[in-house]
N, C-alpha and C positions, 0 to 999 in steps of 0.2 A: 213407697216400699212396703209399708204395713198393709195397705189395701191389696197389693199384688200378692203378698204372702198369704193373706186370708183367702182370697179368691182361688188362687192356683193351688193352695194347700187343700182346699175343699174339693177341688177337682181330682186331686191325687187320691182322695179317699174313695172316689167312685171307680177305682181300678177294678174292684170286684165285679163291676158290671161290664167289663170288657170294652166293646166299641163305644160305649157311652163316654168313655174318658176323652176321646178325641172331640166329640161333640161338646162336652163340658168345657174343654180348653178353648175351643174355637169360639164358643159363645162368650165365655168369660173374657177372653182376650179382646174381642170386639167391643164389648160393653165397657170393660175396665179401661182399656187404653183410650177409648173415646172420652170417657169421663175425665181421665187424667189430662188429656189434651185440652179439654174445655177449662179445667181448673188452671192449667198453666197459662192459657190465653187470658183468663179473667185476672190472674195475678199480674200479668204483663200490662194489661189495660189499666189496672189500678196504679201500678208503678209509673206508667207514662202520665197518668192524670196527676199523680203527686208531683212528678218532675215539672209538668206544665204549670201547676199551681205555684211551685217555687219560682219558676221563671217570671210569673206574673207578680209575685209578691216582692221580689228583690228590687225592682224599680220603685215600688211604693215605699219601701224601707229607705232607699236612697233619698227620695223626695222628703220623707219625714225627717231624716237627719239634716237635710238642707234647711228645712223649715225650722227645726229646733235651733240651728245656728243663727238663722235670721232673727228669730224671736229673741234670742239672747242678745244679739247686737242691738235690736230695737229697744229692749228693756234697758240696756246699759246707756243708750243715748237718752232715753226718757229720764232716767235717774240723774244723769248729768244736767239735763235741761232743768229738771226740778230743782236741783242744787243751785244752779245759777239764778233761777227765779227767786228762790228763797233768800239768797245772798243779796240780791238787788232790790227786793220788794220794799224795804224801808227807805233806801236811798232814792227810789224813783216813785214813791207813793203819791207825792204831790209836788207842786212847783217849788215850794219852799225847801223841801228836802233835796231837790235836784240842785237848786242854787247853793245850798250848804255843801253838797258834795263837790261841786265845781270849785267853790271857794277854798275848802279845806284840803281836798285831795287833788284838785286840778282837773282841767277839762280833759286831758288825755286819759286820766283814770276813768272818768265817766264814759268816754268813747270806747276805751278798751273793754269795759264791762258790757256795754251794749254790743260791741263787736263779738265778744265771746258768746253772748246769747244768740246773736245772729248766726254764728258759725255752727252752734249746736242745732239750731233750727234747720239750717241748710243740710247738715249731716243727716238729720232725721228724714227730711224730705227726699234726700238721695236714697236712703235705705228703703223707704216706702216705694220709691220708683223702681228700684231693683227688684223688690219683692213682687211687684205687679207683673214683671216680665217673666217670672219663674212659673 
C-alpha cells in the first residue's frame, strides 16, 4: 500500500504536464504491480519452505521422544540390575559365601536371588532388542 501511494502519488504530481500523466500511471502500474507480484510470490515460497521444514521436523521430534522414553526405560533397568548385583555380590563372591547363604537363608532364597538377576538381564536384553527395531 505504501509503495502504491508513493508511486501513484508522484504520478498525480505530473498532472501539470497533461498527457504525461497517463504515461506515468501506465509505466508505474506495470513496474510496481510486477514488483508486488514478485514479492508476494517470494513470500509464498518462503512460507511453503517453512511449512515443508516443519513437516520434516515433526517426525524427528517424535523419534526423539521415543528415544528419550527408551533411554529412560533402559536406565531404570540398568539401575535395577546394579542394585541386584550390589545386593548379591557378597553372598556370591566365593564358594564359602554361597554355602553360607544356602545354609542360613535356604536354597530357595539363593535361587530366587539368581532368578531376580536373570529376570533383570532378560528385561534389559528385550529392551535392547526393541530399540534396535526402531
